[in-house]
N, C-alpha and C positions, 0 to 999 in steps of 0.2 A: 352693125356688128354681127358676126356670125355665131358667136358663142353666147352663153347666158350672161345677162347683165349683172355685173357686180356692183353693189351699192356700198360705199365705204361706211355709211351709217348703220349697215346691218351687222357690223363687226365691232367688237370692243377694242379699246386701246391695248396694244401689245399683241394683238392677233395678227400673224403674218398675212392673213387674208385681207386685212384692212389695207396694208401696204399694196398688195396685189390689186385691190379694187381701185386704189388711187392711181396706180400705174396705168391700169386699163382705161380709166377716165381721162387721164392726161393724153394717152396715145390716141384716144378717140378724138380729142380736141386737135391733136396734130394732124390726124387724117382729114378732119373738117377744114383745117387751115390749108392743107395741101390742095384741096378742091378750090378753095377761095383764091389761092395763088394762081391757079390755072385761069380762073375767071378774070382776075386783075391783069394777067398777062395778055389775054385776048383783048381786053378793053384798053390796053396800053396805059393803065393807071399805075405808074411807077410808085407813087406815094403809097397807095393801097398795097401794092406788091411788097414793098420794103417793110411796111408796118406788119403785114400778115406773116412774112417770113421771120421777122424778129420775134413775134409772138410764138410762132411754131418752134423756133429754136429754143426759146426760154422754156416752153412746156416740155420739149424733148429733154433738155438739161435737167429739169425738175424730175422727170420720170427716171432718168439715169441715176440721179442722186438717191431717189427712193429705192431703186434696184440695189444700189450699194448698201443702203440701210437694211433691206430685206435679206441680202446675202449675209451681212454681219449677224442679223438676228437669228436666221436659221442655222448658221454655223455655231453660234453660241448655244442655241437650244440643242443642237446635235451633240456638242461636247458635254453638256450637262446631262443628257440622257445616256450617253455612252457608259459611264461608270455604273449607272443604275441597271443597265441591261446585262452587265457582267459582274455578278455578285462575288466571283472568286478572283477578280482582277487585283485586289489588294494582297491576297495570298500569293498570287503569282509574282507580284512585284517584290515580295519579301524573299522569295526563293532564289 
């Protein structure tokens, strides 16, 4: 990986960085599986090729699901922070 390594264990539950770390971890696995697929293709090992591609697809789907969770969480946090950043928003709503 080119960037700094994110370890999910370094973050507490509910921290968006924990989700980001899990996504990064899963995508590193997908990358490794892509390399393995190339090797299995060269070796003409169709069983290994099939299994590895299924694993890569499952890991990619899991990362996409976590991305959805991350998007929901950050959107929810943004909505909760918005009223606090505008102390006169209630006054404007009444006018």
